[in-house]
C-alpha positions in Angstrom: 91.5 84.9 118.4 90.1 87.7 116.3 92.5 90.5 115.3 91.9 94.0 116.6 92.5 97.1 114.6 95.7 98.8 115.6 94.9 101.9 117.8 95.0 105.2 115.8 95.9 103.5 112.5 93.2 105.4 110.6 94.0 108.7 112.3 97.7 108.3 111.4 96.8 107.8 107.8 94.4 110.8 107.7 96.9 113.1 109.4 99.6 111.9 107.0 97.3 112.9 104.0 96.3 116.2 105.7 100.0 117.1 106.4 100.6 117.1 102.7 97.6 119.3 102.1 98.5 121.5 105.1 101.9 122.5 103.5 100.0 125.0 101.3 98.9 127.0 104.3 102.3 128.6 105.0 103.6 125.2 106.2 102.5 125.5 109.8 99.5 123.1 109.8 101.4 120.6 107.7 104.3 120.5 110.2 101.9 120.1 113.2 99.9 117.3 111.6 103.0 115.5 110.4 104.6 115.6 113.8 101.5 114.2 115.4 101.2 111.4 112.8 104.9 110.5 113.3 104.6 110.3 117.1 101.4 108.3 116.9 102.9 105.9 114.3 105.9 105.3 116.6 103.6 104.4 119.4 101.4 102.2 117.1 104.5 100.4 115.7 105.7 99.6 119.3 102.3 98.1 120.1 102.3 96.1 116.9 105.8 94.8 117.3 105.0 93.4 120.8 102.2 91.2 119.4 101.9 91.4 115.6 99.4 88.5 115.5 96.9 90.4 117.6 96.5 93.5 115.4 95.6 94.4 111.8 95.9 97.8 110.2 99.7 98.1 110.3 99.8 99.0 106.6 97.8 102.2 107.4 100.4 103.1 110.0 103.3 102.6 107.6 101.6 104.5 104.8 100.5 107.3 107.2 104.1 107.6 108.5 105.5 107.9 104.9 102.9 110.5 104.0 103.6 112.4 107.2 107.4 112.5 106.4 106.6 113.7 102.9 104.2 116.3 104.3 106.8 117.4 106.9 109.5 117.9 104.3 107.2 119.8 102.0 105.9 122.0 104.8 109.4 122.9 106.0 110.4 123.8 102.5 107.4 125.9 102.0 107.8 127.6 105.3 111.4 128.4 104.5 110.2 129.9 101.1 107.6 132.1 102.9 110.2 133.3 105.4 112.6 134.0 102.5 109.9 136.0 100.7 109.1 138.1 103.7 112.8 138.7 104.4 113.5 139.8 100.9 110.3 141.4 99.6 108.6 142.4 102.8 104.8 142.4 103.2 104.2 145.2 100.6 106.3 143.4 98.1 104.4 140.2 98.5 101.1 142.1 98.1 102.4 143.8 94.9 103.5 140.4 93.6 100.0 138.9 94.3 98.4 141.9 92.6 100.5 141.5 89.5 99.6 137.8 89.4 95.9 138.6 89.7 96.1 141.1 86.9 98.1 138.7 84.7 95.9 135.7 85.2 92.6 137.5 85.7 90.5 137.8 88.8 
């Protein structure tokens, strides 16, 4: 019998990669994509464990889950940092900090 590709294995890998990239957008997109990838990987792992000989692509699921966990951690850390900046500096303080960085490094 020919092996089938595990459902959502490619999507899990893509979402895992995008969750790491999404941490740079205030952390929110990274958290959302990471959670979706982790939930999908749990479902895919359950399907694979029932009949491992029927499916291929489990390596994508494992890699995507690891990347999603890394993306989730990075996104949470960055979100906490952004909240800390808003709590301590306020919106005007952040704008002044950005303006100073633009002047220092050029436009």
